N, C-alpha and C positions, 0 to 999 in steps of 0.2 A: 492403308486400311485402318490402322489404329486411329488415325486422325478422323476418318469418317465415322468410326464407331463412337469416338468421344463426342462428336457433334450430334449424333443420333441420341446419345444418352443425355446430352445437355438439353435437347428439345423435349425430353420426357418430363412433362410437368408433374407427374405423380411421384417422381423420384427426387430426393434432395441431393445434397452434395457434401463431401467430406473434405475438410482441410486438415492435412497432417502437418502440424507446426511444432517447431522446437521452441521451448520457453527459455532457453539459456540455462546457466548454472545456478541461478537463485536470485541474484541482485536484479531488482525490477528495472534498473537502468540499462540492463543488457538485453531486455526484451526488444525484438525488432518492431519497427513501426507497423508492419503488416500484421504481425501476431497480435499487437495491442488492438488494432482495429477489429480483428476477428473476434477477440474476446468480447468486445462491445456488441458485435453483430450476430453472434452465434445463437441458435435456438437451444442447443445442448452442447455442453463441454464435457468431454471424457478425459480425465486427467490422472496423472501418476502420483506416487508418493513423493517424488522429488520436486514437485511444484511447491515453492515456498509460500508461507502465509502472506508475505508481501504481494506476491502475484495473485493469490486467491482473493485478496481484498479488492482486486480490480474487476472481478466478475460481477456484473449487475445482479442485484438481489433476486430478480425475477427470472433469471436464466436457469434452466434445468442443468444440473450437474450430475455426473456419474463418476464415482471414484473407483478406480481399478488398480490401486496400489497394493493394499494389504487387506485381507479379511482378518477376522478374529483368529488368533493363533499364529499370526504372521505368515499366512500362506498367500502367496501372490495369486491374483486372478489369472487363470490359465490363458495363454496367448490366444488359443482358439476361441475362447469365450469373448475376449476383447474384440477379436475380428468380427464375431457375430453381432456384438453390440453395435458396432459401427454400421454394419449392413442393416440391422433392424431399424435403427434410428433414421438412417438415410431413406429407407423405403417408406417411412412415414411422411416424407416430403420435407424433412428438416435440414437446416444448415448445421452440420455437425463439425465441431472443432475437436480434433484429437490433439490434446496438448501434452507434449512429452518433454521431460527435462533434457537440457543440452540441445543436441541436434538429433532429429529423429532417425538419421541414417548412420550415426556413429554408435554402433552397438546398441541401438534403440529398437531394433526389430521392426523398424518402419517398413522395410521392404516386404516383410511377410503380410503386414496389414494391407498394403497396396495390392498385393497379389490377390487377396480375397476380394477386394473391391473390384478389381478387373474382372474376376470370374463372375461377379454378381452384376456387372454392368452399372456400377455406381460411379458417377463422375467424381473427380478428386483434383486437388492441387497440393503441392508440397511447399511448405515455407521453412527454409533452413533456419537453424538456430545457432547461437554461439556455443561451441562445444566446450565442455569443462576441460578437455585435454589441453587447451590453449589458455582459456580464461583463468582457470584456477591457479596455474603457475604464475600467470601475469600478476594476479592479485597478491601473490606471495613474494613478488620481486624476483621471479625466475623467468628469464627469457628462454623460450624453448630452443632458439637458435642464437648464435653469437659468432661473428666472424673469427674471433680469437679462440673459440672453443670447439664449435661444431657447425657443420653446414646442413644438418638434417635433423629431423625429429620423427619419431615413430610411435604410433598409438597401438597399444596391445590390450586385449581383454585379459584380465587376471582371473576371470571366473573359471573355477575348476569344473571338470566334467563330472558326471554322476559317480564315477568310480574314484573321485578325489584327485585325479591326476590333471596335469596341465598340458594343453596342446600348444606348446611354445617351442620354437627352434632357437634355443638359447645360443648355440654356437653362431648362428647367422646374426643374431642381434648383437652379440659382442663384437663381431667383425665389422659391423656397420660404423662403430665409433661415433654414434649420434646420441641425441637425447632420447631416452626411452620413457614413455608415459604409459603406465599401467592403470587402466580403469577397472573398477569393481574388483579390487585386488587386496583389500585389507586382510581378509580371511586366508588368502594365499600368500601373504607377504613372505613368510619363512621359506616356502618352496621357491618363490621367485628369486629372492636374494641368493639362496643357495645355488639355484640353477645358473645364475649369472656367474658366480664365483667358480663353480665347477667347469664352466665353459671358458674360463681364463680371464675373467674381468678382475682387475686390480681391486682387492678388498677395500682399499682406501679411496676408491672412487666416491665422490660426493653423491649423496642421495637424500631424498626428502619424502615425507608423507604429509599430505595436505588434507585436512579434514574440513568439510562443509565450506569449501572455498567460495569466495565472493559474498558470503552472508555474514551476519553479525556474529555467528558462532565460529567463524574461521579460525583454525589453528594450524600451525606448521611446526614440524620437527625436522631439523636438518642434521644429518650425521654422515656416516659413510655406509657403504654397502654392508660391511661386516657388523656395524653397530646399530643400524637403523631399527631392526626388530626390537632389540632391547630398549632403545630410547623411546620407541613408539609405545611399547607396553608400559614403560614407566610413566608416560604422559597420559595413558588411558585413551589413546586414539580409537575412535569408533567410526563405523560407516555413517554417511557416505564419505569416502576419502579416496584419493588417488596417490600413486607412488610415482615419483620422478627420479630417474637415475641419469647422472651425467655431470660433467664438469660445471655446467651452468648453475647447478644447485648451490655452488659456493658463492654465487653472486647475491643470494638472498639476504645475506647479512648487511650488505650496503644498499641494495635496491628495494628493500621492503618499503611499503608505503601505505597500504590499506589501513592497517591498525594504527598508523601514526596520525591520522586525521583526528580533529577534536573529539568526534563522537564515534570513531572507529571501534567496532566491536560491540556497539550498543544497539539495542532494539526497543522501539517504542510503539505503543498502540495509540492511535489518534482517533478520538471520536469527533464527529462533526455532522452537521446536516448534510444530507446527500447532495443538495444543490450546490454546496460550496466547493469551489476549487480550492484545495488546501495549500495556501502559501506556506503554512507552517510545515507541512510535509516536505515541500521542496527545500526549505531552509535547513531542516534537519538532515535530509539526504545529502545536501551540499556539504554538510559538516561531517559526513561519513556514516551516519546512522542508517540502520535498516528500519523502515517505517511500514507498519500495517495500518491501513486506513479502514476504520469500522464506522460506516454511516449508520448509527443506531437510530437515527431519526430522519425524517424528511418533512418538509413543510408543504402545506396545501393552502393556496390562496382562498380567502372567503369570496365566493363568487356565485351569484351576483352580490355586490356589496352596496345595498341601498343605504345603510347607515353612513357609509363613507360619502356617498353622493350628497346626502342631506347635510352632513357636517361641513362639506366643502362649500355648499351654498351659504350656510351660516357664516363660515369663515370669510367668504368673499364679501358679505354684506356688513360684517362687523366694522364699525367706524373707528374704533380705537386701535391701540397697538395689538398686534397678534403674532403668535409664534406657530410655526409648523415644525413639529419635533419628530425625530427618528431615533430609534434605539438599536438598529442593526443594519448591516449592508443588505440582508435579505429584505428587510422592511422597505428600504429605499427602492429596490428593484420591483418588488410587488406593488408598491404605490404607483410607480410609473406605468406598470403593466395595467393596473386598474384604471388609470386615466385613459389609457388607450382603449381599453374595453368599453369604458363609458363614453368614449368620444368627447372627452373634455380636454380643452387646450390649457396647458399650464398657465398661459398668460391670463386666462379667464379666472384662474385661482389666485394668482399673485398680484394681479393688477386691479383688484377691486378697491373697496374703500379701506382707508387706514394704512398704516405702515406694517409691512411684513418682514419678520425676521425668522431665521432658521436655526434650530438647535440640533446638535448631534451628540451622541453619547461618547464617542471616541474617534480615534484616528481612522479606523477601518470604515466606520460609517461616514466620516467626512470624505474619505477617498471615494466611496460609492456615490455620494452627492456630487463630488467634483466631476465624475464621469458624465453627469447631466448638466454641467455648467453652473452648479450652485455651490457657493462657498458659505459654510455655516457661520453664524454670528456668535454662537455660544457653543464651546466645547469644554467641559470641565477638566481640571488638571488631573483628577483621579477619575478614571473611566468607570463610573457606576451610575445606576439609576438614581440613587439618593443624591449623589453629588451633582448630577445633571439638574435635578429638581431644585436644589439650592442655588445653582448658578442661574437658572432661569428666573427664580424668584428675586434674586439680587439685582438682576438687570431689568426688572419689570415694575410697572405700577399697578395698583389694584384696579380691577375691571378689565385688564387686558385678556385676550382670548388665546387659549393654548389648545391646539389640535395635535394630539399625540397619535401617530400612526405606527402601530407596532403589532407584536404577536398577541394572540387571543388571551394568553395567560402571561402578562408581563409582570415585572417586579412591582410590588406594592409600594416600594420606597420612593417612587417618582412623584406620586400625587400629593402627599402631605405638605411638602414645602410650598407647593403651588396654591393649595386651598388656604393655607395659613396666611399667605400673602394677599389673599383676596382675588386671585385670578380665576377666570372662568375656564375650567379644564375639561376637555372631552377626550376620552380614551377610546379610540376606534380600532377594533381588531382588523388587521389586514390578512393575517394568515394564522393557521393553527398547526401545532406540532403533532405529527403522527409517528408512533414508535414502530420500528421494523426489526426483524430478526433475519440474519443471514446464517442458516444452519451450517453451511460448510465452514464459514469463518468462526462460528461459535465453537464448534467441536475442536478445531485446530488451535484456537486461542486458549481454550480451557486447558488443553494439553500443555501448551507453552507456559501458562501461568503455573501449573503444577510443577513443571520442571525448572522454574525460575529463569526462563528464557526471555522474558519481557521485563525491561528495567523499570518502565513507568507507563502510565496511561495519562494522556492529556485531556482536559475538559475545558471547553470554552463557554459553557453555559450550564445552568442547573438542569436544563432539559436534556443535555447530552449525558449527564450523570445518570438521570433516571432512565434514559433510553438504553444506556450501556448495561445497567443492572437488569433491566427487563430482557435485553437481548441475551444475557448470560444466565437466565433462569434455568434451573435444573441441570446446570453444567458443573456443579460441585466446585464453585469458585470461592476461595477464601479471600474475601475483600480486605481483611486486615493485613494481608501481605502485599497489597497493591499500593504502590506509591502513586498518588494522584497529584499531578501538576496542574493547578487550576489558575484560570485567568483572573479571578477576583474573589472577594470575600463571599459573595452570594453563592457562587459555584462551589467554593470550598465548603460552605455549610452543608450543601447538598451531598457532597462526597463524604463528609464526616458522619452523616446520618448512617452510612453503611459501614463505618469503622475503618475507612481507608486512611492511609498515612498521607497527611496533607502537606503540600508545598504550594506557595502562592507566588505568582509573578509580581514583580515590583509595580508594574503598571498593567492595565488591561489592554495589552497589545501583543501582536505576534512577535515583534522584536523582543519584548520583555520576556515572553514565554521561551524563546530560543536562548536568551541570556541565562535564564533560570536553569534550563535543562543543561546547558554547558557548564554552569557553575556546579550543578549537582553531580553530573556524570562525565564531565570532560576529562578529569584527571584519571589516569589509569591506576587501578588498585594493584 
């Protein structure tokens, strides 16, 4: 009967659907493939306080979000209110993603939410998540089971009842002789440890408290059951954290790994155009960093682009030498999209009169051209507009024609070397930059800047600098405290306008950016 009822609900076109999904413990790499797909597809996302900024940065900027973690005064949204939010949004016909930290059924109250959905005839699916009870110890070098130490592990909530007591059978837990993982337990740590010792556990049993596991803020304190509370207080451990008790905790000293990566324990905010897949983000994550991607700008093609069509006609008919010049990978892609839109064959452009050569500002742009089977003839040693202009001028004769296909507001440094050499240069806008603001990410990023949780911000163009500042307007951000790692001098000048601390990569490339970041932040302080 339940299956029949679910089918009836699925056929109700007026009712949406709810996906109850676990987001994992914080590291974006631990998000399941299905949960990642749902983040992209959902109409509205209802999320908790335990969702990291790294995960929030994956939410499309036009997706509606509802935060149900904490209100002012640190009061959680009542569970019944959360249940009704899910019902209300689904009854509007929306695809609703209920995103919960860890796994929704491991002390996540997911079952209560589903019961309400069943009562209201709302269709749903459950997407399990990686639970912190296993992942957080793993990131601290603690295997929850080990054949030489224990053959079982047990997950217990350390959340106290309203009267301040714990509903835990300590005698049974001690007899199990397994690894004990206590979630939501920092405030109850003293009662938990005392309860274990009173039940007969050896006070010298290894134990650990693990704060903000799998994230850049991960910290671990390993001691014994009798000393853990004192050591935790000395370290200033705060929530969210879990307690692990058992012989396997002693392995952390030799099996720890997360903080040993080149950028382990570091967190960076990356600005980029929304259309760019961030190779920089992947490289930093591979080095162990936590990465928040903030697409503070996106690009819109100029369409229809009659100036480009006319310029291409002149380019084709020019009898002398000529250059087709690109200054960004986005420009390359937009150019070929424009050819397709105008139904122009590339051969008709390149096979006209005169000799055609191609210029690119740097390695990334060269790579984009290579994807279309074109190898640039000119790439400057230093990746900047000014150096590209000088390189083109050096390789050209007066009277040659240069068609520059780039952003609407490109660097002014490119043109002077060309005109001084007597070249005919046309600067054709392919796309324009549009600034955008992600209010969810803005609020969380501002909080993290105030708390010193972000080590640096990366900028790959002057427009990303301006887009970032516009995105953070009214967020009480002290730019003088921000370390800005910039891809080149022009980008650095833009960041310096706002008083940021400037660091510049040796070359204008993603590899050089990564090298610079590891040089600055790779060594543990």
